[in-house]
N, C-alpha and C positions, 0 to 999 in steps of 0.2 A: 276720703282717700281713694284714689283708683289704683288698682294693680291688675292682676292677672288672676283668675281662677283656673286651677287645672285638675285634671282627671289623671289619677297613676292607676294602671292596670297592673296586678301582680301576674307572675307566670304561674304561681302556686299561691293557693289561699292560706292565710294564718289564722286559725281556728276557724272561724265564719267568715272572714273578710277577705276579698281580693283585690280592693279598690281603695284609694285614699284620693280625698278632695282637700284641695288645700287653696290658700291664698298668698298672693305676695306682692309687693311693691317693686321689688327687684327678682324677677321672676327666675331668669337664669343663674343667678346666684344662689337663690334657694335651692334649686336641682341638684346643683352642686354639693350644697349640705346633704342633701338627703342621699345622694350617692355616695359620699364619704360616712354616712352613718350617723352625721352630726346633726341632723334635721330632727323632723318629728320621730317619737320612740316608734310608733308603728314600722315605719319603713325603716329605723335602726335596727330594727328586730328582723326586717326581710333582708338586710346586709349582711346581719349577724348569720343568719340561716342561708345565705349565697342562693335567695330567691331572685331572679331577675324580675325589673319592672320599667315600664315605659311611660313615657306622660303621651296621653292617647287623645284627648281632647283640652282645647283651653277655650276660655272666654275672656277677651280683651277688654280692658279699660272697664273694670267692674268692682264692686268693693266689698269688704267682707262681709256686708247682709246678703249679698247673693250668694257667697260661698255657703253662710248659714243656712239658708234657704232650701240648697241641694242636698245638703249635710240632713238637714230633717225631714227630706223626703224618705229617706233611708231606701231609696233605690237607686245607686249608683250603678249596679249592672244594667239599668236600662238606659242609661247615658253613653255608656262604653261601646264604643264601634267594633270591639273584638268579640266582646260577649253578644251584641247583637248580630254578629257577623256582617258587618258592611265592609264594602271594599274601600281602601285607601285612598 
């Protein structure tokens, strides 16, 4: 099943984490859930702490296996254009 893998960058870390990688078939709807604090627990905590976050990178037409590969790398920072100081 294809969808979108996305990388979210938080303006401030929660514990040691400052990124979230997710996958969704309905990408825009999923981001709405994250922003409302009803999506992933990690991002719900960011909303609770009033930490701003943005989707900084997407991979279209992918599946959950690709999301898992990215998460297993444990190097989300290396994929983030903000942390790598790339120009948008």
